[in-house]
C-alpha positions as CSV (number, residue, x, y, z in Angstrom):
1,M,123.5,-31.0,-60.6
2,A,121.1,-28.8,-58.7
3,L,119.3,-26.1,-60.6
4,M,118.5,-23.0,-58.5
5,G,117.8,-20.2,-60.9
6,A,115.9,-20.3,-64.2
7,P,118.1,-22.5,-66.4
8,L,116.9,-24.3,-69.5
9,V,117.7,-28.1,-69.6
10,L,118.4,-30.3,-72.4
11,W,116.2,-33.4,-71.9
12,L,117.8,-36.6,-73.5
13,C,115.1,-39.1,-73.6
14,G,114.5,-42.2,-75.7
15,C,111.6,-42.4,-77.9
16,G,109.3,-45.2,-78.8
17,G,107.0,-47.4,-76.7
18,G,103.7,-46.9,-74.9
19,G,102.9,-43.2,-74.7
20,G,101.6,-41.7,-77.8
21,G,98.4,-43.4,-79.1
22,S,95.3,-41.3,-79.5
23,T,92.3,-43.7,-80.1
24,R,90.2,-44.8,-77.3
25,S,90.1,-48.6,-77.2
26,G,86.4,-49.0,-76.3
27,T,86.9,-52.6,-75.1
28,V,84.1,-52.3,-72.7
29,G,81.1,-50.7,-74.6
30,P,78.1,-49.1,-73.0
31,S,75.3,-51.4,-71.8
32,S,71.6,-50.8,-72.6
33,D,71.4,-48.4,-69.7
34,G,75.0,-47.2,-70.1
35,G,74.9,-45.2,-67.0
36,S,73.7,-42.4,-69.3
37,G,70.5,-41.5,-67.5
38,S,70.1,-40.4,-63.9
39,A,71.7,-43.2,-61.8
40,D,68.6,-43.2,-59.4
41,S,66.4,-44.4,-62.3
42,L,68.4,-47.6,-63.0
43,V,67.2,-51.0,-61.8
44,Q,69.4,-53.3,-59.5
45,T,68.7,-57.0,-59.9
46,P,70.6,-59.8,-57.9
47,T,72.5,-62.3,-59.8
48,G,72.9,-64.8,-56.9
49,E,76.7,-64.0,-56.8
50,T,78.6,-62.4,-54.0
51,L,81.5,-59.9,-54.4
52,D,83.5,-59.5,-51.1
53,T,80.6,-59.4,-48.6
54,H,77.7,-58.0,-50.8
55,A,75.2,-59.6,-53.1
56,V,76.0,-58.7,-56.7
57,L,73.3,-56.5,-58.5
58,V,73.1,-55.7,-62.2
59,D,71.0,-53.6,-64.5
60,A,68.6,-54.8,-67.0
61,G,71.4,-55.4,-69.6
62,G,73.4,-57.5,-67.0
63,Q,75.9,-54.7,-66.3
64,L,77.2,-54.2,-62.8
65,M,75.5,-51.8,-60.5
66,S,76.5,-51.0,-57.0
67,W,75.4,-53.0,-53.9
68,V,74.0,-49.8,-52.4
69,T,70.5,-49.0,-53.2
70,P,69.2,-46.9,-54.7
71,Q,72.2,-46.6,-57.0
72,D,72.4,-42.7,-56.7
73,H,73.3,-43.2,-53.0
74,A,76.1,-45.6,-53.7
75,Y,79.1,-43.3,-53.9
76,G,78.1,-41.1,-51.1
77,R,77.3,-44.1,-49.0
78,V,80.6,-45.9,-49.3
79,S,82.4,-42.6,-48.8
80,F,80.5,-42.1,-45.6
81,L,81.3,-45.7,-44.4
82,S,85.0,-45.3,-45.1
83,W,85.3,-42.0,-43.1
84,D,83.0,-43.3,-40.4
85,L,85.4,-46.0,-39.4
86,L,88.3,-43.6,-39.1
87,L,86.3,-41.0,-37.2
88,N,84.4,-43.1,-34.7
89,R,85.8,-46.8,-34.5
90,M,89.5,-46.7,-34.9
91,P,91.4,-47.8,-31.8
92,L,94.4,-46.4,-30.1
93,D,97.8,-48.1,-30.8
94,P,98.7,-49.5,-27.4
95,A,102.4,-48.8,-28.3
96,N,102.0,-45.1,-28.2
97,G,98.4,-44.1,-27.3
98,L,97.6,-42.5,-30.8
99,K,95.0,-43.5,-33.2
100,V,96.1,-46.4,-35.4
101,Y,96.2,-44.3,-38.5
102,F,99.0,-42.1,-37.2
103,T,101.6,-44.7,-37.0
104,H,100.5,-47.6,-39.3
105,S,99.8,-48.2,-42.9
106,E,97.6,-51.1,-42.5
107,Y,94.9,-52.4,-39.9
108,D,93.4,-55.8,-39.2
109,P,89.8,-55.7,-40.4
110,S,88.7,-57.9,-37.4
111,T,90.4,-56.1,-34.6
112,L,91.3,-52.8,-36.3
113,A,94.8,-53.1,-34.7
114,G,97.7,-51.8,-36.7
115,S,100.1,-54.3,-38.4
116,S,103.9,-54.5,-38.4
117,W,104.4,-53.3,-41.8
118,P,106.2,-49.9,-42.2
119,N,104.1,-46.7,-42.0
120,N,103.8,-44.5,-45.1
121,P,102.9,-41.1,-43.6
122,A,103.6,-38.5,-46.4
123,G,101.7,-40.4,-49.2
124,K,98.9,-41.6,-46.8
125,N,98.3,-38.2,-45.3
126,A,98.3,-36.5,-48.7
127,M,95.6,-38.9,-49.9
128,L,93.5,-38.5,-46.8
129,A,93.9,-34.7,-47.0
130,E,92.4,-34.5,-50.5
131,S,89.6,-37.0,-49.7
132,A,88.7,-35.0,-46.6
133,A,88.6,-31.6,-48.5
134,L,86.4,-33.1,-51.1
135,Y,84.2,-34.9,-48.7
136,F,83.8,-32.0,-46.4
137,A,82.4,-29.9,-49.3
138,Y,80.1,-32.8,-50.2
139,S,78.9,-33.4,-46.6
140,G,79.6,-30.5,-44.4
141,N,81.2,-32.9,-41.9
142,G,84.1,-30.8,-40.5
143,A,85.3,-33.8,-38.4
144,V,87.2,-35.0,-41.4
145,I,89.1,-31.8,-41.6
146,D,90.0,-32.1,-37.9
147,L,91.2,-35.6,-38.3
148,V,93.6,-34.6,-41.1
149,R,94.7,-31.5,-39.3
150,A,95.9,-33.7,-36.4
151,L,97.8,-35.9,-38.9
152,L,99.4,-32.9,-40.5
153,D,100.4,-31.4,-37.1
154,H,101.9,-34.7,-36.1
155,Q,103.9,-34.8,-39.3
156,L,105.2,-31.3,-38.8
157,E,106.3,-32.0,-35.4
158,H,107.4,-35.7,-35.7
159,G,107.9,-36.3,-39.4
160,T,109.9,-33.5,-40.8
161,T,113.5,-33.5,-41.8
162,P,116.0,-31.3,-40.0
163,S,116.7,-27.9,-41.4
164,T,120.4,-28.9,-41.8
165,H,119.6,-31.7,-44.3
166,A,120.1,-31.4,-48.1
167,W,116.4,-32.2,-48.3
168,A,115.5,-29.6,-45.4
169,D,112.1,-29.3,-43.6
170,V,110.2,-31.7,-45.8
171,P,108.0,-34.7,-44.8
172,W,109.5,-38.2,-44.3
173,S,107.8,-40.7,-46.5
174,T,108.1,-43.8,-44.4
175,A,108.5,-44.9,-40.7
176,E,108.7,-48.0,-38.5
177,A,105.3,-49.3,-37.5
178,S,104.1,-47.8,-34.2
179,S,106.9,-45.2,-34.2
180,I,105.7,-41.8,-33.2
181,T,108.7,-40.3,-35.1
182,Y,109.1,-40.8,-39.0
183,G,112.0,-41.4,-41.2
184,N,113.3,-44.5,-39.4
185,D,111.9,-47.4,-41.5
186,T,114.6,-50.1,-41.7
187,L,112.4,-52.8,-43.0
188,R,111.9,-51.7,-46.6
189,E,113.0,-48.1,-47.5
190,G,115.9,-47.5,-45.1
191,A,116.4,-45.1,-42.3
192,G,117.1,-41.5,-43.4
193,V,115.7,-42.2,-46.8
194,L,112.8,-40.1,-48.4
195,E,110.9,-40.0,-51.7
196,P,110.8,-36.6,-53.3
197,D,107.5,-37.2,-55.1
198,K,105.9,-37.5,-51.7
199,V,107.3,-34.1,-50.8
200,G,105.4,-32.6,-53.7
201,E,102.2,-34.7,-52.9
202,L,101.9,-33.8,-49.3
203,G,103.1,-30.2,-50.0
204,F,100.1,-29.7,-52.3
205,H,97.2,-31.9,-51.2
206,G,98.1,-31.7,-47.6
207,Y,99.9,-28.5,-46.5
208,L,98.9,-26.0,-49.1
209,R,95.3,-27.0,-49.4
210,F,95.0,-27.1,-45.7
211,W,96.3,-23.6,-45.4
212,Q,93.7,-22.6,-48.0
213,I,90.9,-24.4,-45.9
214,T,92.0,-23.4,-42.4
215,G,94.1,-20.3,-42.7
216,D,96.9,-21.7,-40.6
217,G,100.1,-20.2,-41.6
218,R,102.1,-23.1,-40.5
219,Y,100.7,-25.2,-43.4
220,R,101.6,-22.5,-46.0
221,E,105.2,-22.2,-44.8
222,A,105.4,-26.1,-44.9
223,A,104.2,-26.1,-48.4
224,I,106.8,-23.4,-49.4
225,A,109.5,-25.5,-47.8
226,C,108.5,-28.5,-49.8
227,A,108.7,-26.4,-53.0
228,D,112.0,-24.9,-52.1
229,A,113.5,-28.3,-51.4
230,L,112.3,-29.5,-54.7
231,L,113.7,-26.4,-56.4
232,Q,117.1,-26.7,-54.6
233,N,117.5,-30.4,-55.5
234,L,116.3,-30.2,-59.2
235,R,118.7,-31.7,-61.6
236,S,118.8,-32.4,-65.4
237,G,116.8,-35.4,-66.5
238,T,117.3,-38.2,-69.1
239,A,115.4,-41.4,-70.0
240,E,117.3,-43.1,-67.1
241,R,117.3,-40.3,-64.6
242,S,114.3,-38.2,-63.6
243,P,114.5,-34.5,-62.4
244,W,114.4,-35.9,-58.9
245,P,115.4,-39.3,-57.8
246,F,112.7,-41.6,-56.5
247,R,114.7,-42.2,-53.3
248,V,117.3,-40.1,-51.7
249,N,119.5,-39.9,-48.6
250,A,117.7,-36.9,-47.0
251,Q,120.8,-35.7,-45.2
252,S,123.4,-35.8,-47.9
253,G,121.1,-35.6,-50.9
254,A,122.7,-38.5,-52.5
255,S,120.5,-40.4,-55.0
256,I,119.5,-44.0,-53.9
257,E,117.2,-44.8,-56.9
258,D,117.7,-42.6,-59.8
259,Y,114.4,-42.8,-61.6
260,G,110.8,-42.0,-60.7
261,S,108.0,-40.9,-63.0
262,H,105.7,-39.2,-60.6
263,V,106.6,-35.6,-61.3
264,I,103.0,-34.4,-61.6
265,A,102.7,-34.0,-57.8
266,P,105.6,-31.5,-57.6
267,I,104.2,-29.7,-60.7
268,R,100.8,-29.3,-58.9
269,L,102.6,-27.8,-56.0
270,F,104.5,-25.4,-58.2
271,D,101.4,-24.4,-60.2
272,E,99.4,-23.4,-57.1
273,L,102.2,-21.5,-55.4
274,I,103.0,-19.6,-58.7
275,R,99.3,-18.8,-59.0
276,L,99.1,-17.4,-55.5
277,D,102.4,-15.6,-55.8
278,L,103.9,-17.3,-52.9
279,G,107.6,-18.2,-52.3
280,N,110.3,-18.2,-55.0
281,V,107.9,-17.8,-57.9
282,A,110.6,-17.3,-60.6
283,G,112.5,-20.3,-59.4
284,Y,109.3,-22.4,-59.1
285,S,108.3,-21.4,-62.6
286,A,111.6,-22.6,-64.1
287,A,111.5,-25.8,-62.1
288,R,107.9,-26.5,-63.2
289,E,108.8,-26.0,-66.8
290,A,111.8,-28.2,-66.6
291,A,109.8,-31.1,-64.9
292,W,107.0,-30.7,-67.5
293,A,109.4,-30.8,-70.4
294,W,110.9,-34.0,-69.1
295,L,107.4,-35.5,-68.4
296,M,106.4,-34.7,-72.0
297,T,109.6,-36.0,-73.7
298,C,110.4,-39.0,-71.5
299,P,107.6,-41.1,-69.8
300,M,104.9,-39.6,-72.0
301,V,106.9,-40.9,-75.0
302,N,108.7,-44.0,-73.8
303,G,106.0,-45.1,-71.3
304,R,108.3,-45.7,-68.3
305,W,105.6,-45.1,-65.8
306,T,107.4,-46.6,-62.9
307,Q,108.0,-46.0,-59.2
308,Y,105.5,-44.9,-56.7
309,F,104.8,-47.3,-53.9
310,E,106.9,-47.0,-50.6
311,D,107.0,-50.7,-49.9
312,V,108.7,-51.8,-53.1
313,P,112.2,-52.3,-51.8
314,P,115.2,-50.4,-53.1
315,G,117.1,-52.2,-55.9
316,S,114.1,-53.3,-57.7
317,D,114.2,-52.8,-61.5
318,L,113.5,-49.1,-62.1
319,F,112.1,-49.6,-65.6
320,S,110.0,-52.7,-65.6
321,N,107.8,-52.4,-62.6
322,F,105.1,-50.4,-64.2
323,N,102.2,-48.9,-62.2
324,Q,98.9,-47.4,-63.0
325,Y,99.0,-44.7,-60.2
326,V,101.3,-42.3,-61.9
327,P,99.8,-42.3,-65.4
328,G,96.4,-42.2,-63.7
329,Q,97.3,-39.0,-61.7
330,T,99.0,-37.5,-64.8
331,A,95.9,-38.2,-67.0
332,R,93.7,-36.6,-64.3
333,Y,96.0,-33.5,-64.2
334,L,95.6,-33.1,-68.1
335,L,91.9,-33.5,-67.8
336,E,91.6,-30.8,-65.0
337,H,94.0,-28.5,-66.7
338,P,93.5,-28.8,-70.5
339,E,94.9,-25.2,-70.8
340,R,98.4,-26.7,-70.0
341,D,98.8,-28.7,-73.2
342,A,97.0,-28.4,-76.5
343,H,97.1,-32.2,-76.9
344,W,95.5,-32.8,-73.5
345,K,92.8,-35.0,-75.0
346,T,95.0,-37.3,-76.9
347,L,97.6,-37.6,-74.1
348,A,94.9,-38.4,-71.5
349,A,93.3,-41.0,-73.9
350,S,96.6,-42.7,-74.5
351,L,97.3,-43.0,-70.7
352,I,93.8,-44.3,-70.0
353,D,94.1,-46.9,-72.7
354,D,97.6,-47.9,-71.5
355,I,96.2,-48.4,-68.0
356,E,93.4,-50.5,-69.2
357,S,95.4,-52.7,-71.5
358,R,98.3,-53.3,-69.0
359,F,96.4,-53.6,-65.8
360,G,92.8,-54.5,-66.7
361,T,93.3,-58.2,-67.3
362,D,92.4,-61.2,-65.4
363,Y,94.6,-62.1,-62.4
364,A,94.5,-64.6,-59.4
365,G,90.9,-65.4,-59.9
366,D,89.7,-61.8,-60.3
367,A,88.2,-61.1,-63.6
368,G,89.5,-58.1,-65.6
369,V,85.9,-57.5,-66.6
370,F,83.2,-58.3,-64.1
371,H,79.7,-57.8,-65.4
372,G,81.0,-55.0,-67.7
373,A,83.2,-53.5,-64.9
374,R,86.8,-53.1,-65.7
375,T,88.9,-53.9,-62.7
376,I,92.4,-52.5,-62.3
377,S,95.7,-54.0,-60.8
378,E,98.2,-52.0,-59.0
379,Q,101.6,-52.6,-60.5
380,T,103.6,-55.2,-62.4
381,A,105.1,-56.5,-59.3
382,Y,101.8,-56.9,-57.5
383,M,98.9,-57.4,-60.0
384,Y,96.1,-57.9,-57.5
385,K,92.9,-56.0,-58.4
386,M,92.3,-53.1,-56.0
387,A,89.4,-50.8,-54.9
388,S,91.6,-47.6,-55.0
389,H,93.1,-48.2,-58.4
390,T,89.7,-49.3,-60.0
391,S,88.0,-46.3,-58.5
392,R,90.8,-44.0,-59.9
393,F,90.3,-45.6,-63.3
394,G,86.6,-44.8,-62.9
395,A,87.2,-41.2,-61.8
396,V,89.7,-40.4,-64.6
397,N,87.3,-41.9,-67.2
398,A,84.5,-39.8,-65.7
399,L,86.6,-36.7,-66.2
400,Y,87.5,-37.7,-69.7
401,A,83.8,-38.5,-70.6
402,A,82.6,-35.1,-69.0
403,A,85.3,-33.2,-71.1
404,T,84.7,-35.0,-74.3
405,G,81.2,-36.5,-74.4
406,D,82.6,-39.9,-74.8
407,A,79.7,-42.4,-73.8
408,I,82.0,-45.5,-73.7
409,A,84.3,-43.7,-71.2
410,R,81.2,-42.7,-69.2
411,D,80.0,-46.2,-68.9
412,K,83.5,-47.6,-68.0
413,A,83.7,-45.0,-65.3
414,F,80.3,-46.0,-63.9
415,R,80.9,-49.7,-63.9
416,S,84.4,-49.5,-62.5
417,L,83.2,-47.2,-59.6
418,N,80.4,-49.5,-59.0
419,W,82.8,-52.5,-58.6
420,A,84.9,-50.5,-56.2
421,T,81.9,-49.9,-53.9
422,Y,81.7,-53.6,-53.2
423,M,85.0,-53.4,-51.3
424,A,83.4,-51.2,-48.7
425,R,81.9,-53.3,-46.0
426,D,78.9,-52.4,-43.8
427,N,81.3,-51.7,-40.8
428,G,83.4,-49.2,-42.8
429,T,86.5,-51.5,-43.3
430,V,87.4,-51.4,-47.0
431,N,89.0,-54.5,-48.6
432,E,91.6,-53.7,-51.3
433,G,90.3,-56.5,-53.5
434,P,88.9,-60.1,-53.2
435,A,92.1,-62.0,-54.3
436,E,94.4,-59.6,-52.7
437,S,92.8,-59.9,-49.3
438,K,93.4,-63.7,-49.4
439,S,97.2,-63.1,-49.7
440,G,97.3,-60.9,-46.6
441,V,94.7,-60.1,-43.9
442,N,95.3,-56.5,-43.4
443,F,93.6,-53.5,-45.1
444,W,95.4,-50.2,-46.1
445,F,94.6,-46.7,-44.9
446,T,95.5,-45.6,-48.4
447,D,93.7,-48.2,-50.6
448,G,90.4,-48.2,-48.6
449,H,90.3,-44.6,-47.3
450,G,92.7,-41.9,-48.6
451,D,93.0,-43.1,-52.2
452,Y,89.5,-44.3,-52.3
453,V,86.9,-41.7,-51.2
454,R,88.5,-39.0,-53.4
455,H,87.6,-40.9,-56.6
456,F,83.9,-41.1,-55.9
457,M,83.9,-37.4,-55.1
458,I,85.7,-36.6,-58.4
459,A,83.3,-38.7,-60.3
460,M,80.1,-37.2,-58.8
461,G,81.7,-33.7,-59.7
462,A,81.9,-34.9,-63.3
463,F,78.5,-36.4,-63.4
464,P,76.3,-34.8,-60.7
465,E,73.4,-37.2,-61.5
466,W,75.5,-39.9,-59.7
467,A,75.0,-38.1,-56.5
468,P,71.8,-38.6,-54.4
469,A,68.6,-37.2,-55.9
470,G,66.4,-35.1,-53.5
471,E,69.5,-34.0,-51.4
472,N,71.9,-31.0,-51.2
473,H,75.5,-31.6,-52.1
474,L,78.3,-29.5,-53.4
475,L,80.0,-31.7,-55.8
476,R,82.8,-29.6,-57.5
477,S,84.5,-26.3,-57.1
478,S,87.3,-24.7,-59.1
479,S,88.5,-23.3,-55.9
480,V,88.8,-24.7,-52.3
481,V,85.8,-25.0,-50.2
482,R,86.6,-23.5,-46.8
483,A,83.2,-23.9,-45.1
484,V,79.9,-25.2,-46.0
485,T,76.5,-25.4,-44.2
486,Y,73.5,-27.5,-45.4
487,S,69.8,-27.3,-44.5
488,A,66.7,-28.5,-46.2
489,D,66.1,-25.0,-47.8
490,S,69.5,-23.4,-48.2
491,I,73.3,-24.0,-48.8
492,T,75.9,-21.5,-47.6
493,Y,79.5,-22.0,-48.5
494,D,82.8,-20.1,-48.6
495,T,85.5,-20.5,-51.3
496,F,89.1,-19.6,-51.0
497,D,89.0,-17.7,-54.4
498,A,86.5,-14.9,-55.0
499,A,86.2,-16.0,-58.7
500,S,85.1,-19.6,-58.8
501,T,82.5,-22.0,-60.4
502,E,80.7,-24.7,-58.5
503,V,78.5,-27.7,-59.3
504,L,75.8,-28.9,-56.9
505,R,72.9,-31.3,-56.9
506,V,70.0,-29.8,-55.0
507,N,66.6,-30.9,-53.7
508,S,64.6,-28.2,-55.5
509,Q,64.6,-25.1,-57.7
510,P,66.7,-22.3,-56.3
511,R,64.8,-19.1,-55.2
512,S,67.9,-17.1,-55.2
513,V,71.7,-17.4,-55.4
514,S,74.0,-14.7,-54.1
515,A,77.8,-14.1,-53.8
516,G,79.3,-11.6,-51.4
517,G,75.9,-10.5,-50.5
518,L,75.0,-9.6,-54.2
519,A,72.2,-11.5,-56.1
520,L,73.4,-13.6,-59.1
521,P,71.2,-13.8,-62.0
522,Q,69.8,-17.0,-63.5
523,R,71.2,-17.5,-66.9
524,A,71.2,-20.0,-69.8
525,D,74.8,-20.8,-69.1
526,V,77.7,-19.8,-66.8
527,S,79.9,-18.0,-69.5
528,A,79.4,-15.0,-67.0
529,A,78.6,-14.7,-63.4
530,G,75.3,-16.2,-62.6
531,W,73.6,-19.6,-62.2
532,T,71.9,-22.3,-64.1
533,Y,69.4,-25.0,-62.9
534,D,68.3,-28.2,-64.6
535,S,65.0,-29.2,-63.2
536,A,65.3,-32.8,-64.8
537,T,68.5,-33.6,-62.8
538,G,68.5,-31.1,-60.0
539,V,72.0,-29.8,-61.1
540,L,72.8,-26.3,-60.1
541,R,75.9,-24.5,-61.6
542,V,77.1,-21.4,-60.0
543,R,79.7,-18.9,-61.3
544,H,80.8,-16.0,-59.1
545,D,83.5,-13.5,-60.1
546,S,83.7,-11.7,-56.9
547,G,82.7,-12.6,-53.3
548,T,83.8,-15.8,-51.5
549,N,80.6,-16.3,-49.6
550,V,77.8,-18.0,-51.6
551,Q,74.3,-18.5,-50.4
552,V,71.8,-20.7,-52.2
553,V,68.1,-20.4,-51.1
554,L,65.9,-23.2,-52.2
555,H,62.1,-23.7,-52.7
556,A,62.2,-26.9,-50.4
557,G,59.5,-26.8,-47.8
558,V,57.9,-23.7,-49.4
């Protein structure tokens, strides 16, 4: 039954099972260094081992450090390498003349040619969009925005459902390899089939965010179309049936797989449209609350965190193939929006602990703990350790540690992120994981690029001392960064919202900070408009309550 207005729904969900614990497991305790000081001050000593293509380095306590030296350059460096491959070395697909990432999910790390495995455009483009937005703010490299704009434009033109479909004007989630048009995958998902969670994911991270960055109204309208389709096709949920199916026939609206737990992506889309007063706000509000109620009373209680990956064939067990992606993204949302639930800390902790206990064990020769770094598998049906999922675990732990002061979570974040850096090779190709790469030669655009870079950006935003010392980087904003320019003695940036807070690591004491042309005062905290600076770490925090253009003038070179 589709719900179109503002009805209340009775959610009939089973209780019991893995959702409700509140105690952090602490299975990987802090080392002697613990990642607690500035990362650039920590030693990096070779062990004589190799992880993927890099010599393994550890700290004085034998705990894993990055292969990149100095350590504080690690997360920015691997992010640069990952993007540099896509920007400067990715070939054209001879079948269609487009860059390989338009029409392929994977590439051969030796030739960079695309594989024959189905494309996953909606999810891939959503991940690349978020990584681009965050990396652009960090680096000022507008080429990443241009790359994603081209992908979004192609999706709009060649990868959108017809207006006559039940799921109208929304992105197709899969496609045949090398196909310019999307929605025609016959190898795994089925032609004419789409995944509603990807409608929310690309609608938010891709279309809505890129309207906020670029001002291109086509993206705003595409985001609203995604939200409208989600609203029109919302249904009542139970323990066996989610508010939207995992897979549907886009034309008829018929459910193909009835259960998928990834409702946090549609919730994010609804949240932002409601905040901006765009589209059918009353309908979105009702749909958002219905989806949230189901999330809190079903998977958060019974632990059925299943369904996300496009290449898991239809007909698989809907309730036993657990994954870490959905609980990880849900925990991240709770940590970024604690105002949404009074029990955010307990809920996020239970999700993180469940991910660690279920997916942090040894598998296929890859250690669950490698020199203190917890490594994370993808899903029950594919338990290989992967860079994207381990880095997500690191980023979510970093958010948790920043919010709570939990030193164990901070160290877990630091070590897991360090492990993930080893999967980035000097040429910019990114291996999913050591054992996984032996099972198949190809690397994924999601696991090594879209769903990789964003986690390092999030982690540096949580702990700015993990970013390079002596450089200028915008690491976190409560708004969307639309423009940024760096020089040795100044940083200028524009935010979408006039009221926003930012965290930067800078090379010297600020001389002045202004917003909208008006000087902001230096303060002891940012409980009001102004800025703070920590000379020991180089961390600058800015709050502006009016004005979207911020200018930071530094003492560097003076």
